[in-house]
C-alpha positions as CSV (number, residue, x, y, z in Angstrom):
1,M,-18.1,-16.4,4.0
2,S,-15.5,-13.9,2.8
3,D,-16.1,-11.8,-0.2
4,V,-13.2,-13.6,-2.0
5,Q,-14.7,-17.0,-1.4
6,H,-18.2,-15.7,-2.5
7,V,-16.7,-14.5,-5.8
8,I,-14.8,-17.8,-6.4
9,N,-18.0,-19.8,-5.6
10,S,-20.0,-17.7,-8.1
11,I,-17.3,-18.2,-10.7
12,K,-17.2,-22.0,-10.1
13,K,-21.0,-22.3,-10.1
14,N,-21.1,-20.3,-13.4
15,D,-23.2,-17.6,-11.8
16,V,-21.3,-14.9,-13.7
17,T,-21.3,-13.4,-17.1
18,E,-18.5,-13.1,-19.6
19,E,-18.3,-9.4,-18.6
20,D,-17.9,-10.4,-15.0
21,L,-15.1,-12.8,-15.8
22,I,-13.3,-10.0,-17.9
23,H,-13.6,-7.7,-14.9
24,Y,-12.2,-10.4,-12.6
25,L,-9.1,-10.7,-14.8
26,D,-8.1,-7.3,-13.3
27,S,-8.6,-8.5,-9.7
28,S,-5.7,-8.0,-7.3
29,N,-6.6,-11.4,-5.8
30,I,-4.6,-14.1,-7.5
31,L,-7.2,-16.8,-6.8
32,I,-10.1,-14.8,-8.2
33,K,-8.0,-14.1,-11.3
34,A,-7.0,-17.8,-11.7
35,N,-10.6,-19.0,-11.4
36,A,-11.8,-16.4,-13.9
37,I,-9.2,-17.6,-16.4
38,F,-10.1,-21.3,-16.0
39,Q,-13.9,-20.5,-16.3
40,I,-13.3,-18.5,-19.5
41,V,-11.7,-21.7,-20.9
42,R,-14.4,-24.0,-19.6
43,L,-17.1,-21.9,-21.1
44,K,-15.2,-21.2,-24.3
45,F,-15.6,-17.4,-24.0
46,H,-13.6,-15.9,-26.9
47,G,-14.9,-12.5,-27.6
48,D,-12.5,-9.8,-28.7
49,I,-12.4,-8.1,-25.3
50,T,-11.8,-11.4,-23.5
51,I,-8.9,-12.3,-25.8
52,E,-7.3,-8.9,-25.4
53,K,-7.6,-9.1,-21.6
54,L,-5.9,-12.5,-21.7
55,V,-3.2,-11.1,-24.0
56,C,-2.6,-8.2,-21.6
57,L,-2.3,-10.6,-18.6
58,A,-0.1,-13.1,-20.5
59,K,2.4,-10.3,-21.3
60,K,3.0,-9.9,-17.5
61,L,5.0,-13.2,-17.2
62,D,7.6,-11.6,-15.0
63,E,5.3,-9.4,-13.0
64,E,2.5,-11.7,-11.8
65,P,2.9,-13.5,-8.4
66,K,3.0,-17.3,-8.4
67,V,-0.3,-19.1,-7.8
68,I,0.6,-22.8,-7.8
69,G,4.2,-24.1,-8.0
70,S,6.0,-22.3,-10.8
71,Y,2.8,-21.1,-12.4
72,N,1.4,-17.6,-12.3
73,N,-1.7,-16.1,-13.8
74,A,0.2,-14.7,-16.8
75,I,1.2,-18.3,-17.8
76,F,-2.4,-19.5,-17.1
77,A,-3.7,-16.7,-19.4
78,L,-1.2,-17.6,-22.1
79,A,-2.2,-21.3,-21.9
80,A,-5.8,-20.2,-22.0
81,L,-5.2,-18.5,-25.4
82,S,-4.0,-21.9,-26.6
83,W,-6.8,-23.9,-25.0
84,L,-9.5,-21.6,-26.5
85,E,-8.4,-22.8,-30.0
86,T,-9.8,-20.0,-32.0
87,E,-7.9,-18.4,-34.9
88,Q,-7.6,-15.1,-33.0
89,S,-6.5,-16.7,-29.7
90,L,-3.9,-19.0,-31.4
91,D,-2.5,-16.1,-33.4
92,R,-2.1,-14.0,-30.3
93,F,-0.6,-17.0,-28.4
94,E,2.0,-17.6,-31.1
95,E,2.9,-13.9,-31.1
96,I,3.6,-13.9,-27.4
97,V,5.4,-17.3,-27.2
98,K,8.0,-16.1,-29.7
99,S,9.2,-13.5,-27.2
100,I,9.4,-15.6,-24.0
101,E,12.5,-17.3,-22.6
102,P,13.1,-21.0,-23.5
103,E,12.6,-22.1,-19.8
104,K,9.2,-20.4,-19.7
105,R,8.2,-22.1,-23.0
106,I,9.0,-25.5,-21.5
107,L,6.9,-24.6,-18.4
108,L,4.1,-23.4,-20.7
109,S,4.2,-26.6,-22.9
110,K,3.9,-28.7,-19.7
111,L,1.0,-26.7,-18.5
112,I,-0.8,-26.9,-21.8
113,E,-0.4,-30.7,-21.9
114,E,-1.8,-30.9,-18.3
115,K,-5.1,-29.4,-19.3
116,P,-7.1,-32.6,-18.9
117,Y,-5.9,-32.8,-15.3
118,L,-7.0,-29.3,-14.6
119,Y,-10.7,-30.2,-15.2
120,L,-11.0,-27.8,-18.0
């Protein structure tokens, strides 16, 4: 099994800590990064460092490569801020959303609404 698959399996099996997931948000592998974002949401991790890492990633909307369809990890991170539903995450979400293009807001709204289908 490859190292990437091993990391993804560990994330999916919840055999990682919040600190591990924070570290994986910096991964150069888009699948590791995506799985870390979704696991943060599943486990409702919302520590200050976690929120700030998601914010930093969310601000890279035009830099991150696509993961699935039109979605990249920056838009997943931005949606995660909404899905976490804490005062801090929602404040940071609103702050970033104000500055993005209308087309990306529509894409983001669609993603947020699809949460139940993402098994989160």
